[in-house]
C-alpha positions in Angstrom: -184.8 -106.9 132.4 -184.7 -106.5 136.9 -188.0 -105.6 139.3 -187.3 -102.4 139.7 -186.8 -101.5 136.1 -189.7 -104.0 134.7 -191.6 -101.8 138.0 -190.7 -98.7 136.4 -190.8 -99.1 132.6 -194.3 -100.9 132.2 -196.7 -97.7 133.8 -194.1 -95.4 131.1 -195.3 -98.0 127.9 -198.7 -98.5 130.0 -199.1 -94.1 130.0 -197.0 -93.3 126.3 -198.7 -95.5 124.1 -201.9 -94.4 125.2 -200.7 -90.7 124.5 -200.0 -92.1 121.0 -202.8 -93.6 120.7 -205.6 -90.7 121.3 -203.6 -89.0 119.2 -203.7 -91.0 116.7 -208.1 -91.3 117.3 -207.3 -87.1 117.4 -206.2 -86.9 114.4 -208.2 -90.0 112.5 -211.5 -88.4 113.6 -210.0 -85.1 112.7 -209.1 -85.7 109.2 -212.8 -88.2 108.5 -215.6 -87.7 110.2 -216.3 -83.5 109.7 -215.8 -84.1 106.0 -218.3 -87.3 106.1 -220.3 -85.5 108.6 -221.4 -81.6 107.8 -222.3 -81.4 112.0 -219.4 -83.1 113.5 -217.0 -81.3 115.2 -213.0 -80.9 115.4 -212.6 -82.8 118.6 -209.1 -82.0 120.9 -206.9 -84.5 122.3 -209.2 -84.6 125.9 -212.2 -85.5 123.7 -210.2 -88.4 121.4 -209.2 -89.1 124.5 -213.0 -90.0 126.2 -213.2 -91.1 122.5 -210.7 -94.5 123.1 -211.7 -94.7 126.9 -215.8 -94.7 126.1 -214.7 -97.6 123.0 -212.7 -99.4 124.7 -215.8 -100.3 127.8 -217.9 -100.7 124.5 -216.0 -103.0 122.1 -213.3 -103.9 124.4 -213.4 -104.4 127.9 -210.8 -104.8 130.6 -207.3 -107.2 130.8 -209.0 -108.4 127.8 -212.4 -109.6 129.6 -215.6 -108.3 128.7 -217.1 -106.8 125.8 -218.5 -108.3 122.7 -215.4 -109.2 122.2 -215.1 -112.4 124.1 -218.3 -113.7 123.5 -218.6 -113.8 120.0 -215.7 -117.2 120.1 -217.1 -119.5 122.0 -220.2 -118.9 119.7 -218.2 -119.7 116.3 -217.0 -122.9 117.9 -219.6 -123.7 118.5 -221.0 -123.1 115.0 -217.9 -124.1 113.6 -217.8 -127.5 115.0 -221.8 -128.5 113.6 -222.5 -130.3 111.2 -225.0 -129.3 108.6 -227.8 -131.3 110.0 -227.0 -129.5 113.6 -227.0 -126.3 111.9 -230.4 -127.0 110.5 -231.8 -128.0 113.7 -230.3 -125.1 115.3 -232.2 -122.7 112.7 -235.6 -124.2 113.3 -235.5 -124.9 117.3 -234.3 -121.2 117.4 -230.9 -119.6 119.4 -231.0 -121.1 122.3 
């Protein structure tokens, strides 16, 4: 694919993907949340888009960086590499 087509289709794909995800968030929210919590209102498309952006900021970060996701994997790999004795020592001396 040439550079011009890629320049045009990437932003178009991004816009379509965000629009589709917002619609899915709206449909899921309206199908699930008001049934579980009687005081929860149904949301419209723009509120679903805002909820999607907020959740991306809080939990996903941008471009794969930030959020909580990236910080856990380094600690998990470190934990997996420890011997049982090192894990016990880790628990005794606190989480450093």
